[in-house]
C-alpha positions, 0 to 999 in steps of 0.5 A: 038125896046125897052127892058124892064129892071126890077131891083130886090133887091137880098135880095128879094130871101131868102139866104137859098133857093133862088130857091124856090122863083124864079118861082114866080118872073119869073111869075111876070117878064113875066107879065110885059114883061121884057127882062132884069132882073137886080139883085141888090146886097147890098154893099159893104159887103158880096160880096162873098155870093151875087155873089154866090146867083147871080150865082145860080139865073142867069141860072134859069132866063136865062132859062126862057128867060131873059137876066141877069145883075147886077145893082150896085146901089146907090154907091153915097148913100151907107153909107161908114162911118167907112171906113175912106173915105173923105166925100163929100163936098157941095157947101157951103163947108159943109161936108156931113156925110153920103156921100163919095167923089167919088174922094177919092182914097180908095173909088174908089179902094173899089168900083172898087174891088166889081164892078169887083167881081160882073162883074165876075158873070155869067151875061150878063150885068152890070149897074152902078148907081152912084147916085152922085149929089151935096148934 
């Protein structure tokens, strides 16, 4: 038995009234026979507001028959410039200005912090998409 999981960017839902768009999304999710909906927040800023939106949407999606998760996406491809994290270094020893080294302790702490905040939302699952690769 398989389950169909569908990721949806949290920004798809308007900040002012996310509920207004939910019925349309539910209709489309049912058309593709989705079992799990992964809400994908942007990060790492405004996590409180994103968690609030997740907590508003999750009960409506669950009531429509879906499991609800958070997909913490593209950690490796988020531009953390300005945070002072160590950049990723490629095989030629060149620093990548747009990618953060996953072994930087400050980076790991920051990611852990917002991941824990999202995991505490009213959800059934968490998916991490680290997107780390040799650049």
